[in-house]
DRENDO-1510 file (C-alpha; in Angstrom, 1 decimal, always signed):
<recs>
REC; n; res; u; v; w
REC; 1; MET; -74.1; +77.8; -2.5 .
REC; 2; ASN; -74.6; +74.7; -0.3 .
REC; 3; THR; -77.8; +76.2; +1.0 .
REC; 4; PHE; -79.1; +76.7; -2.5 .
REC; 5; ARG; -78.2; +73.1; -3.4 .
REC; 6; ARG; -80.0; +71.6; -0.4 .
REC; 7; LEU; -83.1; +73.6; -1.3 .
REC; 8; ALA; -83.1; +72.2; -4.9 .
REC; 9; LEU; -82.6; +68.6; -3.7 .
REC; 10; ALA; -85.4; +69.0; -1.2 .
REC; 11; ALA; -87.7; +70.1; -4.0 .
REC; 12; LEU; -86.7; +67.2; -6.4 .
REC; 13; ILE; -86.9; +64.3; -3.9 .
REC; 14; PRO; -90.7; +64.1; -3.6 .
REC; 15; ALA; -91.1; +64.1; -7.4 .
REC; 16; ALA; -88.5; +61.3; -7.8 .
REC; 17; ALA; -90.3; +59.3; -5.1 .
REC; 18; LEU; -93.6; +59.7; -6.9 .
REC; 19; SER; -92.1; +58.6; -10.2 .
REC; 20; LEU; -90.4; +55.5; -8.6 .
REC; 21; GLY; -93.7; +54.6; -6.8 .
REC; 22; LEU; -95.7; +54.5; -10.0 .
REC; 23; SER; -93.1; +52.4; -11.8 .
REC; 24; GLY; -92.9; +49.9; -9.0 .
REC; 25; ALA; -96.7; +49.7; -8.9 .
REC; 26; LEU; -96.7; +48.8; -12.6 .
REC; 27; ALA; -94.0; +46.2; -12.2 .
REC; 28; GLN; -95.7; +44.5; -9.2 .
REC; 29; SER; -99.3; +44.2; -10.6 .
REC; 30; PRO; -99.8; +40.5; -11.7 .
REC; 31; ALA; -101.3; +39.7; -15.1 .
REC; 32; PRO; -105.0; +38.6; -14.7 .
REC; 33; ALA; -105.4; +34.7; -14.3 .
REC; 34; ALA; -107.6; +32.5; -16.6 .
REC; 35; SER; -111.2; +32.1; -15.6 .
REC; 36; ALA; -111.6; +29.9; -12.5 .
REC; 37; SER; -114.8; +28.1; -13.7 .
REC; 38; PRO; -114.0; +24.4; -14.3 .
REC; 39; SER; -114.3; +22.9; -17.7 .
REC; 40; PRO; -117.4; +20.7; -18.2 .
REC; 41; ALA; -116.8; +17.0; -17.7 .
REC; 42; PRO; -116.3; +15.2; -20.9 .
REC; 43; SER; -119.4; +13.4; -22.3 .
REC; 44; ALA; -119.4; +9.9; -23.7 .
REC; 45; SER; -119.3; +11.3; -27.1 .
REC; 46; PRO; -116.1; +13.1; -27.6 .
REC; 47; ALA; -116.9; +16.7; -27.2 .
REC; 48; PRO; -115.2; +19.2; -29.4 .
REC; 49; ALA; -112.0; +20.3; -28.0 .
REC; 50; ALA; -111.8; +23.6; -26.4 .
REC; 51; SER; -110.9; +26.4; -28.7 .
REC; 52; ALA; -107.2; +26.5; -29.0 .
REC; 53; SER; -107.2; +30.3; -29.0 .
REC; 54; PRO; -106.1; +31.4; -25.6 .
REC; 55; ALA; -108.5; +33.4; -23.5 .
REC; 56; PRO; -108.1; +37.1; -23.9 .
REC; 57; VAL; -106.0; +38.7; -21.4 .
REC; 58; ALA; -107.7; +41.4; -19.5 .
REC; 59; THR; -106.5; +44.8; -20.7 .
REC; 60; PRO; -104.9; +46.5; -17.7 .
REC; 61; SER; -106.3; +49.8; -16.8 .
REC; 62; PRO; -104.5; +52.6; -18.5 .
REC; 63; ALA; -101.6; +53.6; -16.3 .
REC; 64; ALA; -100.1; +56.9; -16.2 .
REC; 65; SER; -98.4; +57.9; -19.4 .
REC; 66; ALA; -95.2; +56.1; -20.0 .
REC; 67; SER; -93.4; +59.4; -20.1 .
REC; 68; PRO; -92.2; +60.2; -16.6 .
REC; 69; ALA; -94.5; +62.3; -14.6 .
REC; 70; PRO; -93.3; +65.9; -14.6 .
REC; 71; ALA; -91.4; +66.6; -11.5 .
REC; 72; ALA; -92.8; +69.1; -9.3 .
REC; 73; SER; -91.2; +72.4; -10.1 .
REC; 74; PRO; -88.7; +73.1; -7.3 .
REC; 75; ALA; -89.2; +76.2; -5.5 .
REC; 76; PRO; -87.1; +78.8; -7.2 .
REC; 77; ALA; -83.8; +78.9; -5.3 .
REC; 78; ALA; -82.2; +82.2; -4.5 .
REC; 79; SER; -80.2; +83.5; -7.3 .
REC; 80; THR; -76.7; +82.2; -7.4 .
REC; 81; SER; -75.4; +85.7; -7.7 .
REC; 82; PRO; -74.8; +87.0; -4.2 .
REC; 83; SER; -77.7; +89.0; -2.9 .
REC; 84; PRO; -77.0; +92.6; -2.5 .
REC; 85; THR; -76.3; +93.4; +1.1 .
REC; 86; ALA; -76.9; +96.7; +2.8 .
REC; 87; PRO; -73.9; +98.9; +2.4 .
REC; 88; ALA; -71.7; +98.8; +5.4 .
REC; 89; VAL; -71.7; +102.0; +7.4 .
REC; 90; ALA; -68.3; +103.4; +7.4 .
REC; 91; ALA; -67.0; +103.5; +11.0 .
REC; 92; THR; -66.3; +107.0; +12.2 .
REC; 93; PRO; -62.6; +107.4; +12.4 .
REC; 94; ALA; -61.3; +108.2; +15.8 .
REC; 95; PRO; -60.3; +111.8; +16.0 .
REC; 96; VAL; -56.6; +112.4; +15.4 .
REC; 97; GLN; -54.9; +114.6; +17.9 .
REC; 98; THR; -52.8; +117.0; +15.9 .
REC; 99; ALA; -49.7; +118.6; +17.2 .
REC; 100; ASP; -50.1; +121.8; +19.1 .
REC; 101; PRO; -49.2; +125.0; +17.2 .
REC; 102; PHE; -45.7; +126.2; +17.8 .
REC; 103; GLY; -44.9; +129.7; +17.0 .
REC; 104; LEU; -48.3; +130.6; +15.6 .
REC; 105; GLU; -48.6; +134.2; +14.8 .
REC; 106; THR; -51.6; +135.8; +16.6 .
REC; 107; THR; -52.8; +139.2; +17.8 .
REC; 108; LEU; -53.7; +139.6; +21.5 .
REC; 109; GLU; -56.7; +141.7; +22.3 .
REC; 110; SER; -56.7; +143.8; +25.5 .
REC; 111; ARG; -59.3; +142.8; +28.1 .
REC; 112; LYS; -60.3; +144.2; +31.5 .
REC; 113; VAL; -58.5; +142.3; +34.3 .
REC; 114; VAL; -58.2; +142.4; +38.0 .
REC; 115; MET; -54.5; +141.9; +38.9 .
REC; 116; VAL; -52.1; +141.5; +41.7 .
REC; 117; LYS; -48.4; +142.2; +41.7 .
REC; 118; GLY; -45.8; +139.8; +43.1 .
REC; 119; THR; -42.3; +138.5; +43.2 .
REC; 120; ALA; -41.0; +135.0; +43.3 .
REC; 121; ASN; -37.8; +133.0; +43.2 .
REC; 122; TRP; -37.5; +130.1; +40.9 .
REC; 123; ASP; -37.4; +127.4; +43.5 .
REC; 124; SER; -40.9; +128.2; +44.7 .
REC; 125; ALA; -42.3; +129.8; +41.6 .
REC; 126; PHE; -45.4; +127.7; +41.0 .
REC; 127; ASP; -46.5; +127.9; +44.7 .
REC; 128; THR; -46.1; +131.7; +44.6 .
REC; 129; LEU; -48.3; +131.9; +41.4 .
REC; 130; VAL; -50.9; +129.7; +42.9 .
REC; 131; ASP; -51.1; +131.8; +46.0 .
REC; 132; ALA; -51.6; +134.9; +43.8 .
REC; 133; PHE; -54.5; +133.3; +42.0 .
REC; 134; LYS; -56.0; +132.2; +45.3 .
REC; 135; ALA; -56.0; +135.8; +46.5 .
REC; 136; LEU; -57.7; +137.0; +43.4 .
REC; 137; ASN; -60.3; +134.2; +43.4 .
REC; 138; THR; -61.1; +134.9; +47.1 .
REC; 139; LEU; -61.8; +138.6; +46.3 .
REC; 140; LEU; -64.0; +137.8; +43.2 .
REC; 141; ASP; -65.9; +135.0; +45.0 .
REC; 142; LYS; -66.8; +137.4; +47.9 .
REC; 143; GLN; -68.2; +139.9; +45.5 .
REC; 144; GLY; -69.9; +137.4; +43.3 .
REC; 145; ILE; -67.9; +138.4; +40.2 .
REC; 146; LYS; -67.3; +135.6; +37.6 .
REC; 147; HIS; -64.3; +135.1; +35.5 .
REC; 148; ALA; -64.5; +136.4; +31.9 .
REC; 149; GLY; -61.6; +134.4; +30.6 .
REC; 150; ASN; -58.6; +132.2; +31.6 .
REC; 151; SER; -56.2; +133.2; +34.4 .
REC; 152; MET; -52.9; +134.7; +33.2 .
REC; 153; ILE; -49.4; +135.5; +34.4 .
REC; 154; VAL; -47.5; +138.4; +32.9 .
REC; 155; TYR; -43.8; +138.3; +33.6 .
REC; 156; THR; -42.5; +141.8; +33.8 .
REC; 157; SER; -38.8; +141.1; +34.6 .
REC; 158; THR; -36.6; +138.1; +35.3 .
REC; 159; ASP; -33.1; +137.3; +36.5 .
REC; 160; ASP; -31.1; +134.3; +37.7 .
REC; 161; THR; -32.8; +134.2; +41.1 .
REC; 162; GLY; -36.4; +135.0; +40.4 .
REC; 163; PHE; -38.9; +137.2; +38.6 .
REC; 164; THR; -41.6; +139.8; +39.1 .
REC; 165; PHE; -45.1; +139.2; +37.7 .
REC; 166; LEU; -48.7; +140.3; +37.4 .
REC; 167; ALA; -51.3; +137.6; +38.1 .
REC; 168; GLU; -54.4; +138.6; +36.1 .
REC; 169; ILE; -58.0; +137.3; +35.8 .
REC; 170; PRO; -60.3; +138.8; +33.1 .
REC; 171; VAL; -63.6; +140.3; +34.5 .
REC; 172; GLU; -66.5; +142.2; +33.1 .
REC; 173; GLN; -67.2; +144.4; +36.1 .
REC; 174; ASP; -64.9; +146.3; +38.4 .
REC; 175; PRO; -64.4; +144.7; +41.9 .
REC; 176; LYS; -64.6; +147.0; +44.9 .
REC; 177; ASN; -62.5; +147.6; +47.9 .
REC; 178; LEU; -59.3; +146.3; +46.4 .
REC; 179; PRO; -56.2; +145.7; +48.6 .
REC; 180; LYS; -53.2; +147.9; +47.9 .
REC; 181; ASP; -51.4; +145.3; +45.9 .
REC; 182; MET; -54.4; +144.7; +43.6 .
REC; 183; SER; -55.8; +146.8; +40.8 .
REC; 184; VAL; -58.0; +146.8; +37.7 .
REC; 185; GLY; -56.3; +147.2; +34.4 .
REC; 186; LYS; -55.8; +145.9; +30.9 .
REC; 187; SER; -54.2; +142.8; +29.7 .
REC; 188; PRO; -51.4; +143.0; +27.1 .
REC; 189; GLU; -52.3; +143.5; +23.4 .
REC; 190; GLY; -50.6; +143.4; +20.0 .
REC; 191; LYS; -48.8; +140.9; +17.8 .
REC; 192; ALA; -47.3; +137.8; +19.4 .
REC; 193; LEU; -46.3; +134.3; +18.8 .
REC; 194; LYS; -48.3; +131.5; +20.4 .
REC; 195; PHE; -46.7; +128.3; +21.9 .
REC; 196; VAL; -48.3; +125.5; +23.9 .
REC; 197; HIS; -46.9; +123.8; +27.0 .
REC; 198; ARG; -48.3; +120.6; +28.4 .
REC; 199; GLY; -47.1; +119.2; +31.7 .
REC; 200; SER; -45.8; +120.5; +35.0 .
REC; 201; TYR; -44.6; +124.0; +35.6 .
REC; 202; ASP; -41.1; +122.7; +36.4 .
REC; 203; ASN; -40.8; +121.3; +32.9 .
REC; 204; MET; -41.4; +124.7; +31.3 .
REC; 205; ASP; -37.7; +125.2; +31.0 .
REC; 206; ASN; -37.7; +122.9; +28.0 .
REC; 207; THR; -40.6; +124.8; +26.4 .
REC; 208; TYR; -38.8; +128.1; +26.8 .
REC; 209; GLU; -35.6; +126.7; +25.5 .
REC; 210; ALA; -37.5; +125.6; +22.3 .
REC; 211; ILE; -39.1; +129.0; +22.1 .
REC; 212; THR; -35.7; +130.7; +22.2 .
REC; 213; ASN; -34.4; +128.4; +19.5 .
REC; 214; HIS; -37.4; +129.2; +17.4 .
REC; 215; LEU; -36.9; +132.9; +17.7 .
REC; 216; ASP; -33.2; +132.6; +16.8 .
REC; 217; ASP; -34.0; +130.4; +13.8 .
REC; 218; LYS; -36.6; +132.9; +12.5 .
REC; 219; ARG; -34.5; +135.9; +13.5 .
REC; 220; LEU; -37.4; +137.4; +15.4 .
REC; 221; GLU; -37.0; +139.9; +18.2 .
REC; 222; ALA; -39.2; +139.6; +21.3 .
REC; 223; LYS; -40.2; +142.2; +23.8 .
REC; 224; ASP; -38.9; +142.0; +27.4 .
REC; 225; THR; -42.1; +140.3; +28.6 .
REC; 226; PHE; -44.1; +137.1; +28.0 .
REC; 227; ILE; -47.5; +135.9; +29.0 .
REC; 228; GLU; -48.8; +132.6; +30.2 .
REC; 229; GLU; -52.5; +131.8; +29.8 .
REC; 230; TYR; -53.6; +128.8; +31.9 .
REC; 231; LEU; -56.1; +126.8; +29.9 .
REC; 232; THR; -56.5; +124.4; +32.9 .
REC; 233; ASP; -57.3; +125.9; +36.3 .
REC; 234; PRO; -54.0; +125.8; +38.3 .
REC; 235; LEU; -56.0; +125.6; +41.6 .
REC; 236; LYS; -57.8; +122.4; +40.6 .
REC; 237; THR; -55.5; +120.7; +38.1 .
REC; 238; ALA; -52.7; +118.3; +39.0 .
REC; 239; GLU; -49.4; +120.1; +38.2 .
REC; 240; ASP; -48.3; +117.5; +35.6 .
REC; 241; LYS; -51.7; +118.0; +33.7 .
REC; 242; LEU; -51.3; +121.7; +33.1 .
REC; 243; VAL; -52.0; +123.1; +29.7 .
REC; 244; ILE; -50.6; +126.6; +29.2 .
REC; 245; ASN; -50.5; +128.9; +26.2 .
REC; 246; VAL; -47.3; +130.9; +26.1 .
REC; 247; PHE; -47.5; +134.2; +24.2 .
REC; 248; VAL; -44.3; +136.1; +23.2 .
REC; 249; PRO; -45.0; +139.7; +22.1 .
REC; 250; LEU; -42.8; +140.8; +19.2 .
REC; 251; LYS; -41.2; +144.1; +18.7 .
</recs>
């Protein structure tokens, strides 16, 4: 509003100055004086006295009309109503990270895999699994065979001291000249529950405890095996940054 007011005043000031200038000019112009020619000297005989009627006053030139001169029309100021502004573009909200699914029902599809059998104790479990994946990757790299999916561990039996497992990598072609402990086969299939673990392998005890509680609460009966799918490469990812899908096949 102050801007609009300043614009209006700026437009009115020149007109006011013009009006004041004209009035001042009228006030300051003197009335015309009487004729400067001297009266003739008096003759011996008394001359008739000069006419008592005063000399006519010169009519001043017509001034501007007494009505004040119209002020110059001020430049139209912007409407006092706020000018429409461009609609603000809504900021794209940051994506919200939702909780990982826990106990999601799913169906596993069988895939061709190259696998290696192994055993491990719990104290060195992760190192043993990494060594198994290294052996499989070395074989596939030598033969130029690419992965067709994420690496997996299938636990075939467990006890208090350790476990037996199959390390599996999905492939689309059969590798050749396999060592005795390796083979080509099929990954597990069928109905299962999906859980997600984030963090180190050592902390998976908490995940499996939660899985056990979930099965008890839902009164679900699981098979004697479970599968871990490594969404992050265990050979290249820091252990505390692992992301692992845990599948529990149901009876």
